[in-house]
C-alpha positions as CSV (number, residue, x, y, z in Angstrom):
1,X,113.3,91.5,105.9
2,X,111.5,94.5,107.2
3,X,108.2,96.2,106.6
4,X,107.8,99.7,108.1
5,X,104.2,100.7,108.7
6,X,104.0,104.4,109.5
7,X,101.3,105.6,111.8
8,X,98.2,107.0,110.0
9,X,98.2,110.7,109.3
10,X,94.8,112.2,110.0
11,X,94.3,115.4,108.0
12,X,91.1,116.5,109.6
13,X,90.8,119.8,107.6
14,X,90.7,117.8,104.4
15,X,88.7,114.8,105.8
16,X,91.5,112.4,104.7
17,X,93.6,109.7,106.4
18,X,97.0,108.7,104.8
19,X,98.7,105.5,105.6
20,X,102.3,104.8,104.4
21,X,104.1,101.5,104.2
22,X,107.7,100.8,103.1
23,X,109.2,97.4,102.3
24,X,112.8,96.5,102.6
25,X,113.0,93.5,100.3
26,X,111.0,91.7,97.6
27,X,108.4,89.4,99.1
28,X,107.7,91.5,102.2
29,X,103.9,91.9,102.8
30,X,101.4,93.8,104.8
31,X,97.9,92.8,105.6
32,X,95.2,95.0,107.1
33,X,92.1,93.0,108.2
34,X,88.9,94.9,107.6
35,X,87.7,94.0,111.1
36,X,90.7,95.9,112.7
37,X,90.0,99.1,110.8
38,X,88.5,101.7,113.1
39,X,84.9,102.8,112.3
40,X,85.9,106.4,113.1
41,X,88.0,106.7,110.0
42,X,86.8,104.1,107.6
43,X,83.4,102.9,106.4
44,X,83.2,99.2,107.3
45,X,80.7,98.4,104.6
46,X,82.5,99.8,101.6
47,X,86.1,100.2,100.5
48,X,86.7,103.8,99.6
49,X,90.5,103.9,99.7
50,X,93.0,104.2,96.9
51,X,96.5,102.6,97.1
52,X,99.3,104.4,95.3
53,X,102.7,102.9,94.6
54,X,105.3,105.6,95.3
55,X,108.5,103.7,94.7
56,X,109.2,100.2,93.3
57,X,106.5,97.7,92.6
58,X,104.1,95.4,94.3
59,X,100.8,93.6,94.2
60,X,97.8,95.4,95.9
61,X,94.7,93.3,96.7
62,X,91.4,94.0,98.3
63,X,89.3,90.9,99.2
64,X,86.3,90.6,97.0
65,X,87.5,93.2,94.4
66,X,90.7,91.7,93.0
67,X,94.3,92.6,92.8
68,X,96.7,94.6,90.6
69,X,100.4,94.6,90.0
70,X,101.4,98.2,90.6
71,X,104.5,100.1,89.6
72,X,105.4,103.6,90.9
73,X,102.6,106.0,90.0
74,X,99.9,103.4,89.6
75,X,96.7,103.4,91.6
76,X,94.5,100.5,92.9
77,X,91.6,100.6,92.5
78,X,91.9,102.9,89.5
79,X,88.5,104.6,89.6
80,X,86.4,106.6,92.0
81,X,84.0,103.9,93.0
82,X,83.3,102.5,96.4
83,X,83.4,98.7,96.6
84,X,81.6,96.3,99.0
85,X,83.9,95.5,101.9
86,X,82.2,92.8,104.0
87,X,83.4,91.4,107.4
88,X,86.4,89.1,106.9
89,X,87.8,91.1,104.1
90,X,91.3,92.5,104.1
91,X,93.8,94.7,102.2
92,X,97.1,93.1,101.3
93,X,100.2,94.6,99.7
94,X,103.1,92.4,98.7
95,X,106.4,94.0,97.6
96,X,107.7,92.9,94.2
97,X,110.9,94.9,94.5
98,X,113.4,96.0,97.1
99,X,112.7,99.4,98.8
100,X,109.1,99.6,97.6
101,X,106.8,102.2,99.1
102,X,103.0,102.6,99.0
103,X,100.5,105.0,100.5
104,X,96.8,104.5,101.1
105,X,94.5,107.4,101.1
106,X,91.1,107.1,102.7
107,X,88.3,109.7,103.1
108,X,86.3,110.1,106.3
109,X,83.2,107.9,106.4
110,X,80.8,110.6,105.2
111,X,82.9,111.5,102.2
112,X,83.9,110.0,98.8
113,X,87.4,110.1,97.5
114,X,87.8,112.0,94.2
115,X,91.1,111.1,92.4
116,X,92.6,113.0,89.4
117,X,95.7,112.2,87.5
118,X,97.6,115.1,85.8
119,X,100.3,114.4,83.3
120,X,103.2,116.8,83.2
121,X,105.7,117.7,80.5
122,X,108.9,119.7,81.1
123,X,107.9,123.3,81.6
124,X,104.3,122.6,82.7
125,X,102.9,124.4,85.7
126,X,100.1,123.0,87.8
127,X,98.4,124.5,90.9
128,X,97.3,122.1,93.6
129,X,94.3,123.8,95.2
130,X,93.9,124.2,99.0
131,X,92.0,121.3,100.4
132,X,93.7,118.7,98.2
133,X,96.3,116.1,98.9
134,X,98.6,115.6,96.0
135,X,101.5,113.3,95.2
136,X,104.0,114.7,92.7
137,X,105.9,111.9,90.8
138,X,108.6,113.6,88.8
139,X,112.4,113.5,88.6
140,X,112.9,117.2,88.5
141,X,110.4,119.9,89.7
142,X,109.9,122.8,92.0
143,X,107.1,123.4,94.6
144,X,106.4,127.1,95.2
145,X,109.8,128.0,93.7
146,X,111.8,125.5,95.8
147,X,113.7,122.8,93.9
148,X,113.0,119.2,94.8
149,X,115.4,116.3,94.3
150,X,113.0,113.7,95.5
151,X,111.4,111.4,93.0
152,X,108.1,111.9,94.8
153,X,106.7,114.5,97.2
154,X,103.4,114.5,99.1
155,X,101.7,117.8,99.4
156,X,98.9,118.3,101.9
157,X,97.5,121.8,100.9
158,X,95.7,122.7,104.1
159,X,96.4,126.4,104.3
160,X,97.2,127.5,100.7
161,X,97.7,126.3,97.1
162,X,101.0,124.8,96.0
163,X,102.4,125.6,92.5
164,X,104.3,122.8,90.9
165,X,106.6,123.4,87.9
166,X,108.0,120.4,86.1
167,X,111.5,120.3,84.7
168,X,111.0,116.8,83.3
169,X,108.1,114.5,82.5
170,X,106.0,113.3,85.4
171,X,102.6,113.3,86.9
172,X,100.6,114.5,89.8
173,X,97.9,112.4,91.5
174,X,95.4,114.5,93.4
175,X,93.1,113.3,96.1
176,X,90.1,115.3,97.4
177,X,87.3,114.3,99.9
178,X,84.0,115.4,98.5
């Protein structure tokens, strides 16, 4: 049984923080107490983050808001609303499948997280604009002309746009701090 918690990635030019967690087996869990979250990167009065299942499935829960069973490509919470996040609250993710992976995206305290979901069909082209973080969830695609064999790819477009061309059905989930 192992849960790998990657160090947070601070993307200062985009005013975003990305956390990634990987689970080895079903039942592994990860809990982040609100009171341990640094005030430099998170608002301690509201929950602004979005949790995205990258691979496998699991249950994501935010104290006081509720929980959701998430499969790859599903977000929790779904919408772009900030939720009350009082002292004593926490964020919990429990793996429901082996080798599950999740990311959490959080805007800087003075920002709000805008989330867009773009459905792709084979042959579709989509440009991820500079200043956005995007997760491509597709079995067969290219990024700026380079083929990808990954089932997901995280694009942090800090310097330039990225052009994604789908060769199969999939989706892009784009995060922007506004």
